[in-house]
C-alpha positions as CSV (number, residue, x, y, z in Angstrom):
1,M,-3.6,16.1,1.7
2,A,-2.6,19.0,4.0
3,A,0.2,19.7,1.8
4,I,-2.2,20.5,-1.0
5,E,-2.2,24.2,-1.9
6,N,-5.3,25.5,-3.7
7,R,-5.1,28.1,-6.5
8,A,-7.3,27.7,-9.6
9,L,-8.4,24.7,-11.7
10,G,-10.8,26.2,-14.1
11,A,-11.6,29.0,-11.7
12,D,-14.7,30.3,-13.6
13,G,-16.1,26.8,-13.8
14,V,-15.7,26.1,-10.0
15,R,-17.6,29.4,-9.2
16,S,-20.5,28.4,-11.4
17,A,-20.7,24.9,-10.3
18,S,-22.6,24.2,-7.2
19,R,-20.5,22.5,-4.4
20,A,-23.2,19.8,-4.2
21,A,-22.8,19.0,-7.9
22,V,-18.9,18.7,-7.5
23,V,-19.2,16.6,-4.4
24,A,-21.7,14.3,-6.1
25,G,-19.5,14.0,-9.1
26,G,-16.5,13.2,-7.1
27,A,-18.5,10.6,-5.1
28,C,-19.6,9.1,-8.4
29,W,-16.0,8.5,-9.5
30,A,-14.7,7.5,-6.2
31,V,-17.5,5.0,-5.4
32,G,-17.3,3.7,-9.0
33,V,-13.5,2.9,-8.7
34,I,-13.8,1.3,-5.2
35,Q,-16.8,-0.9,-5.9
36,Y,-15.0,-2.0,-9.1
37,A,-11.9,-3.0,-7.0
38,V,-14.0,-4.7,-4.5
39,A,-15.9,-6.7,-7.1
40,Q,-12.6,-7.8,-8.7
41,I,-11.2,-9.1,-5.3
42,V,-14.4,-10.9,-4.5
43,A,-14.7,-12.5,-7.9
44,T,-11.1,-13.4,-7.9
45,A,-11.4,-15.3,-4.6
46,A,-14.3,-17.3,-6.1
47,F,-12.5,-18.3,-9.3
48,T,-12.5,-22.0,-9.5
49,R,-8.9,-22.3,-10.6
50,P,-6.1,-19.9,-9.3
51,Y,-6.7,-16.6,-11.0
52,S,-3.6,-14.9,-12.4
53,L,-3.3,-11.1,-12.6
54,K,-0.6,-11.8,-15.2
55,N,-2.3,-14.4,-17.4
56,N,-6.2,-13.7,-17.0
57,Y,-8.0,-10.9,-18.3
58,I,-10.3,-8.8,-16.0
59,S,-13.3,-9.8,-18.2
60,D,-12.5,-13.4,-17.4
61,L,-14.0,-12.6,-14.0
62,G,-17.4,-11.9,-15.8
63,N,-17.3,-14.9,-18.1
64,T,-20.7,-16.7,-17.7
65,A,-19.6,-20.1,-18.7
66,C,-17.1,-22.7,-17.3
67,G,-14.9,-24.1,-19.9
68,M,-12.2,-23.3,-22.5
69,F,-12.3,-19.8,-23.8
70,H,-10.0,-17.6,-26.1
71,V,-10.0,-14.2,-27.6
72,P,-9.4,-13.7,-31.3
73,H,-5.8,-14.8,-32.2
74,G,-5.4,-16.0,-28.6
75,T,-4.5,-19.3,-27.1
76,P,-7.6,-21.2,-25.3
77,Y,-7.4,-21.5,-21.6
78,Y,-9.9,-22.6,-18.8
79,V,-12.2,-20.1,-17.3
80,C,-14.8,-20.5,-14.6
81,S,-16.0,-17.5,-12.5
82,P,-18.9,-18.3,-10.1
83,D,-19.3,-14.6,-9.2
84,H,-19.7,-13.5,-12.7
85,G,-22.9,-11.8,-12.1
86,L,-21.3,-9.6,-9.5
87,M,-18.4,-8.7,-11.8
88,N,-20.8,-7.9,-14.6
89,A,-23.0,-5.7,-12.5
90,S,-19.8,-4.0,-11.3
91,F,-18.9,-3.2,-14.9
92,V,-22.3,-1.7,-15.5
93,I,-22.3,0.4,-12.4
94,F,-18.9,1.7,-13.0
95,G,-20.0,2.8,-16.5
96,V,-23.0,4.6,-15.2
97,L,-21.0,6.3,-12.4
98,T,-18.3,7.3,-14.9
99,I,-20.8,9.1,-17.1
100,A,-22.6,10.7,-14.1
101,G,-19.4,11.8,-12.6
102,A,-18.0,13.3,-15.8
103,V,-21.3,15.3,-16.4
104,L,-21.3,16.6,-12.7
105,L,-17.7,17.5,-12.8
106,R,-17.7,19.1,-16.2
107,R,-17.8,22.8,-14.9
108,I,-14.6,22.3,-12.8
109,W,-12.5,22.1,-16.0
110,P,-11.6,25.2,-18.0
111,A,-14.0,26.0,-20.8
112,G,-12.9,25.1,-24.2
113,H,-12.7,22.4,-26.8
114,L,-10.4,20.1,-24.9
115,A,-12.9,19.8,-22.1
116,R,-15.7,19.4,-24.4
117,W,-13.9,16.5,-26.3
118,A,-13.0,14.9,-23.0
119,L,-16.5,14.9,-21.8
120,A,-17.6,13.2,-25.0
121,L,-14.9,10.5,-24.4
122,W,-15.9,10.0,-20.7
123,I,-19.4,9.3,-22.0
124,L,-18.3,6.9,-24.6
125,A,-16.1,5.2,-22.2
126,G,-18.9,4.9,-19.6
127,I,-21.0,3.3,-22.4
128,G,-18.2,0.9,-23.2
129,K,-18.0,-0.2,-19.6
130,I,-21.6,-0.9,-19.6
131,I,-21.4,-3.0,-22.8
132,V,-18.6,-4.9,-21.2
133,G,-21.0,-5.8,-18.3
134,L,-24.0,-6.5,-20.4
135,V,-22.1,-8.5,-23.1
136,P,-19.7,-10.9,-21.3
137,E,-16.6,-11.9,-23.3
138,N,-18.0,-15.4,-24.0
139,T,-21.4,-14.3,-25.4
140,H,-20.3,-11.8,-28.2
141,I,-16.6,-11.3,-28.2
142,G,-16.6,-8.6,-31.0
143,L,-19.1,-6.4,-29.1
144,H,-17.3,-7.0,-25.8
145,L,-14.0,-5.9,-27.2
146,L,-15.7,-2.9,-28.7
147,G,-16.8,-2.0,-25.2
148,A,-13.3,-2.7,-23.9
149,L,-12.1,0.3,-26.0
150,N,-13.3,2.3,-22.8
151,D,-9.7,1.9,-21.5
152,P,-7.9,4.0,-24.3
153,L,-10.8,6.4,-24.3
154,I,-10.3,7.2,-20.7
155,S,-6.6,7.5,-21.3
156,V,-7.1,10.1,-24.0
157,A,-9.8,12.0,-22.0
158,I,-7.3,12.4,-19.0
159,L,-4.7,13.5,-21.5
160,L,-7.1,16.2,-22.9
161,L,-8.1,17.5,-19.5
162,S,-4.5,17.5,-18.4
163,L,-3.5,19.6,-21.4
164,A,-6.4,21.9,-20.6
165,I,-5.1,22.7,-17.1
166,R,-1.4,22.5,-17.8
167,R,-0.9,26.3,-17.3
168,T,-3.1,26.6,-14.2
169,S,-2.7,23.3,-12.3
170,H,0.8,22.1,-13.3
171,T,1.2,19.3,-10.8
172,I,-2.2,17.6,-11.5
173,A,-1.6,18.1,-15.2
174,V,1.7,16.4,-15.1
175,I,0.2,13.5,-13.1
176,G,-2.6,13.1,-15.7
177,I,-0.2,13.2,-18.6
178,V,1.9,10.4,-17.2
179,V,-1.2,8.4,-16.3
180,A,-2.5,8.8,-19.8
181,V,0.8,7.8,-21.5
182,V,1.1,4.8,-19.3
183,G,-2.4,3.7,-20.0
184,L,-2.0,4.1,-23.7
185,V,1.4,2.1,-23.7
186,G,-0.6,-0.6,-21.9
187,T,-3.3,-0.6,-24.6
188,V,-0.7,-0.9,-27.3
189,L,1.0,-3.6,-25.5
190,S,-2.3,-5.4,-24.6
191,T,-3.6,-5.3,-28.3
192,G,-0.4,-6.0,-30.1
193,G,0.7,-8.9,-27.9
194,E,-2.5,-10.8,-28.9
195,F,-1.3,-11.3,-32.4
196,P,1.0,-14.4,-33.0
197,G,4.5,-13.4,-33.8
198,S,4.0,-10.0,-32.4
199,S,7.2,-8.2,-31.3
200,F,5.4,-6.8,-28.3
201,S,4.6,-10.1,-26.5
202,Y,3.4,-8.3,-23.6
203,V,7.0,-7.4,-22.5
204,G,6.8,-10.0,-19.8
205,L,3.5,-8.6,-18.3
206,G,1.3,-11.3,-19.7
207,V,-2.2,-10.7,-21.1
208,G,-3.6,-9.8,-17.6
209,G,-0.7,-7.4,-16.7
210,A,-0.7,-5.5,-20.0
211,E,-4.5,-5.0,-19.7
212,R,-4.1,-3.8,-16.1
213,L,-1.4,-1.4,-17.3
214,A,-4.0,-0.1,-19.7
215,S,-6.9,0.1,-17.2
216,Y,-5.7,0.7,-13.7
217,P,-3.8,4.0,-13.9
218,G,-7.0,5.6,-15.4
219,S,-9.1,4.3,-12.5
220,L,-6.6,5.5,-9.9
221,W,-6.7,8.9,-11.5
222,M,-10.4,9.1,-11.4
223,L,-10.1,8.1,-7.6
224,M,-7.8,10.9,-7.0
225,I,-10.0,13.5,-8.7
226,G,-13.0,12.1,-6.9
227,I,-11.4,12.4,-3.5
228,I,-10.1,15.8,-4.3
229,A,-13.6,17.0,-5.6
230,M,-15.3,15.6,-2.5
231,F,-13.1,17.1,0.1
232,F,-11.9,20.3,-1.4
233,A,-15.0,21.3,-3.5
234,R,-15.4,24.6,-1.5
235,T,-12.0,25.9,-2.5
236,W,-10.5,23.6,-5.0
237,Q,-8.9,25.7,-7.7
238,N,-5.7,24.8,-9.1
239,F,-4.1,22.2,-6.8
240,T,-0.3,22.0,-6.4
241,F,1.2,19.4,-4.0
242,A,3.4,22.0,-2.2
243,G,6.0,20.1,-0.2
244,V,5.1,16.7,-1.5
245,A,7.1,17.1,-4.7
246,R,10.1,18.3,-2.8
């Protein structure tokens, strides 16, 4: 982090936002991502059959029943997650912290319609995560899948923010664009691969791998922004990774 050089990421916004709000927003995102990762590790360890990052959905960890399960158009498979309560609570917490962080960090981005649209998408994505936790996949699959749209919403929100800062914070903008594109590609593969005869067929990633390609890049971006906001809130204005990119 010592190689980070500060110039101006939404300069006017940083001046108007209190340092406490920026730090709190960054903490919301960082804590949200970390607790979500920990919950997955714990729930995976408790899974009654070997849990596959390639062949199991993340939502399988929150499935409240033991037995055969399948998504629409999918093949039935056995699911049993004793720590489903922990995982579903983590989904809800992540959703709440996603919304809180987005609201607290909103002034660090350049003013304009891109940032406003992104904030609306962050809020919708947070609501989606909450729905995923409150409505496990085996209770109402349609509503659960609606909540799962939080992944592409986050990718689009990151893309919008990256475009908003492309002239003032080139490095972070490029990182964000790459993250968004990867996430959206993962969404296409994850969705298209569910249909029989699809030409996508998860390109060898499996249902779980494709879903993680759609989800994890956005979470890592949130963690990155959260850490930067917490530790560089006093001066953070247009970050470039001087020396790192060389």
